[in-house]
ROFIDREN-305533 format. One line per field, with one value per residue (C-alpha): residue number from 0; residue in one letter; x, y, z. Coordinates in steps of 0.1 Angstrom, whole numbers. Example, Ala and Ser with C-alpha at 12.3 -4.5 7.8 and 13.67 -1.06 7.14 Angstrom:
# ROFIDREN-305533
num <- [0 / 1]
residuo <- [A / S]
x <- [123 / 137]
y <- [-45 / -11]
z <- [78 / 71]
END
This chain:
# ROFIDREN-305533
num <- [0 / 1 / 2 / 3 / 4 / 5 / 6 / 7 / 8 / 9 / 10 / 11 / 12 / 13 / 14 / 15 / 16 / 17 / 18 / 19 / 20 / 21 / 22 / 23 / 24 / 25 / 26 / 27 / 28 / 29 / 30 / 31 / 32 / 33 / 34 / 35 / 36 / 37 / 38 / 39 / 40 / 41 / 42 / 43 / 44 / 45 / 46 / 47 / 48 / 49 / 50 / 51 / 52 / 53 / 54 / 55 / 56 / 57 / 58 / 59 / 60 / 61 / 62 / 63 / 64 / 65 / 66 / 67 / 68 / 69 / 70 / 71 / 72 / 73 / 74 / 75 / 76 / 77 / 78 / 79 / 80 / 81 / 82 / 83 / 84 / 85 / 86 / 87 / 88 / 89 / 90 / 91 / 92 / 93 / 94 / 95 / 96 / 97 / 98 / 99 / 100 / 101 / 102 / 103 / 104 / 105 / 106 / 107 / 108 / 109 / 110 / 111 / 112 / 113 / 114 / 115 / 116 / 117 / 118 / 119 / 120 / 121 / 122 / 123 / 124 / 125 / 126 / 127]
residuo <- [M / V / L / Q / D / I / A / L / I / V / A / A / V / I / G / S / V / V / A / V / I / H / G / V / I / T / Q / R / R / M / V / H / P / V / E / E / Y / F / R / A / D / E / R / V / G / V / V / I / R / R / L / V / P / L / M / L / H / Y / S / T / I / C / W / F / L / G / G / F / A / L / I / A / A / A / I / W / F / G / Q / E / A / R / F / A / T / G / L / F / V / G / F / L / Y / L / S / G / A / L / M / A / F / W / A / T / R / G / R / H / P / V / W / I / P / Y / A / V / A / I / I / L / I / G / F / G / I / T / N / V]
x <- [700 / 668 / 637 / 617 / 640 / 641 / 602 / 602 / 629 / 603 / 573 / 596 / 603 / 570 / 557 / 576 / 576 / 539 / 543 / 566 / 538 / 512 / 529 / 539 / 501 / 489 / 510 / 502 / 465 / 455 / 479 / 492 / 447 / 444 / 475 / 459 / 424 / 443 / 467 / 432 / 414 / 430 / 408 / 426 / 456 / 493 / 494 / 461 / 483 / 514 / 495 / 470 / 499 / 513 / 483 / 475 / 505 / 506 / 500 / 524 / 551 / 539 / 537 / 576 / 586 / 572 / 593 / 625 / 612 / 605 / 640 / 654 / 638 / 643 / 683 / 691 / 663 / 654 / 622 / 604 / 611 / 607 / 569 / 558 / 573 / 555 / 523 / 523 / 535 / 514 / 485 / 491 / 497 / 465 / 442 / 455 / 444 / 412 / 405 / 417 / 393 / 362 / 361 / 373 / 346 / 384 / 390 / 420 / 451 / 470 / 450 / 467 / 505 / 502 / 481 / 506 / 536 / 510 / 512 / 545 / 550 / 528 / 555 / 578 / 576 / 561 / 587 / 599]
y <- [101 / 76 / 87 / 96 / 125 / 138 / 134 / 156 / 182 / 181 / 192 / 218 / 234 / 234 / 248 / 274 / 285 / 293 / 302 / 333 / 337 / 340 / 366 / 389 / 384 / 392 / 422 / 442 / 429 / 427 / 445 / 478 / 486 / 475 / 501 / 533 / 529 / 527 / 560 / 574 / 568 / 583 / 560 / 527 / 528 / 520 / 487 / 476 / 490 / 468 / 441 / 435 / 431 / 403 / 385 / 390 / 369 / 344 / 319 / 325 / 325 / 291 / 278 / 288 / 276 / 253 / 236 / 244 / 222 / 192 / 200 / 199 / 166 / 153 / 160 / 160 / 147 / 106 / 90 / 96 / 135 / 132 / 113 / 144 / 167 / 159 / 152 / 187 / 205 / 185 / 193 / 231 / 227 / 203 / 233 / 259 / 238 / 235 / 264 / 281 / 254 / 256 / 298 / 297 / 265 / 253 / 287 / 296 / 274 / 273 / 240 / 219 / 227 / 220 / 186 / 174 / 180 / 165 / 135 / 134 / 144 / 112 / 90 / 112 / 100 / 63 / 39 / 10]
z <- [-221 / -229 / -247 / -218 / -212 / -246 / -246 / -211 / -225 / -260 / -237 / -221 / -254 / -265 / -236 / -231 / -267 / -262 / -232 / -251 / -273 / -248 / -234 / -262 / -269 / -234 / -231 / -261 / -261 / -226 / -201 / -219 / -226 / -188 / -179 / -202 / -184 / -152 / -157 / -172 / -140 / -109 / -87 / -92 / -66 / -69 / -59 / -86 / -113 / -104 / -91 / -122 / -147 / -125 / -121 / -162 / -166 / -145 / -165 / -186 / -158 / -148 / -178 / -187 / -154 / -166 / -191 / -170 / -145 / -175 / -187 / -151 / -147 / -178 / -165 / -134 / -115 / -105 / -113 / -87 / -91 / -124 / -120 / -95 / -116 / -149 / -132 / -116 / -150 / -170 / -146 / -154 / -186 / -191 / -173 / -197 / -226 / -211 / -200 / -232 / -253 / -228 / -229 / -263 / -282 / -292 / -314 / -293 / -309 / -273 / -264 / -294 / -284 / -249 / -256 / -275 / -239 / -225 / -246 / -244 / -210 / -205 / -221 / -204 / -171 / -174 / -167 / -191]
END
């Protein structure tokens, strides 16, 4: 295992841990209040009640699965597939970091670990 593989695995761990923490906070602060509102309002259909929590967790799911993809890329993939996986997951992490930074004017701390993960992904997909 070379240093680039380790960088991808560390980026994956950072991304997955942040995703789990993000998912717990989203569940507590957004999903539960929305579900309470839906229970109180009989006009909200069953499909909406099922779909909205999943959509609120969509970024969490993408970031978590992106971590698994980075680990798979580091262990099993060739250089070209590792590069493509790194670009895709790096874009997911970059979009999350930029949106969190922009929406909260830098007060949402999730952009910091994702910035570190993006740097590690950049190093991990280089061909040294």
